[in-house]
N, C-alpha and C positions, 0 to 999 in steps of 0.2 A: 583517496580512500573511498571505497563505495559506502554509501549510506542506504540502509533499508528502513522504510517506515512500514510498520505492520500493526494491525489492531482491528477493532470492531466498533461499529456504531449501531445502537439499538433504537428502533422505532416501533410504533404500534404495528402489529402484523398486517393490518389491512392497508397500510400505506407504503410498506417496504418496497414492493415491486415498482410502484410509481416513482418513489425516490430514486431508485437506481436507473430506471428507464429515462427519466427526465435529466439525470446527471450525465448521461452519455456524451452530449456535446462538450461539457466541461472536462470530462475525462479525456476526450480527444484533444482538447486544447492543451492540457497538461502533457500528454504524450508527445506533442510537437515541440515542447520546450527543450532547450539545450540541456544535455546531460541526463534526460529522463530515459532510463532503460525500460522500465516497466511501471505502469500505473493501472492496476487492476483492482476493480471492486467486484465482489461476488456475493451472491445470496448464500446464507448458511442454511443447509437443509435440516439441521437439528434444532435451530432456534428461529422460529417463524418471523421475528421482527428484526433479525440481525443481518447487517452487511459487513463483510470482511473487507479490509483495506490492505493492499500490498503495493508499495512503491519501491523502486530501486533507482538511485541517483548515482551518477558517476563520482560526484564529490559533494562535500558539505556545502561548498560555495554554490553549486547548482541547486541544491535544496533551498538555500537561503534566497536565491533569486526567485525560485518558485513561490516561496512564502510571501513574496511581495508582488506576485504577478496577478493579473486580472483574473485568470482562471481560479486561483486560490480564493480570492475574495468573492467571486461569483458563486463558487461552490459553498462557501460558508453561508451566504445569503440563501441559497437554494435549500440547504439542509435545515436552516432555521425555520423555513416555512412548514416543516413537518414535525415539529416538537420532538427533538432528540430526547430519548428516555435515558440514555447512558452512552458513554463512549470511553474507550481505552485504546489510545494509539501511542506507540512508542517509536523512537528512532534508535537505530543501531549502527555503529561504525564497524565495518568488516575489514579486518586486516589480513585475512587468509581465506582463500576459496579453493576447494578441492572437490573432485567428483565423489559422490557417495559410494560408488562401486570401484574397487581396486582393480589392478591389472588382472587379477584372477577371477573377476566377475562377481566377487562377494561384497555385499554391502558392509561398510564399516563406519563406526562413529569416530574412529581415530583419525587425526590429521597426520598423514604420513610424512608430510614435508615440514611440519612445525618444528621450530628450533626452540625447545623449552629451556 
């Protein structure tokens, strides 16, 4: 089952860009790990000190291996150098995935193949 990690980490606005720029080699390391589909960190244009985190893993086991990997521990040490002001990251198990747009080209929030 796919696992998504999503959230945000807040820093002082004057260091945010440096945090993300210097994290790029560690992001690249994570992207090379088994089961990593996406590992994207991005700047929030509405909150000057915020970085958004988005990760997608093939399985919970792949995420578990990542949480013991060198890239994870190095990222934690890197972020600690910049005084994290706040963080909220959560993991989600995804049991169903469908396109947002139906066969008619109209966006829908309904899961058309869900068996409720």
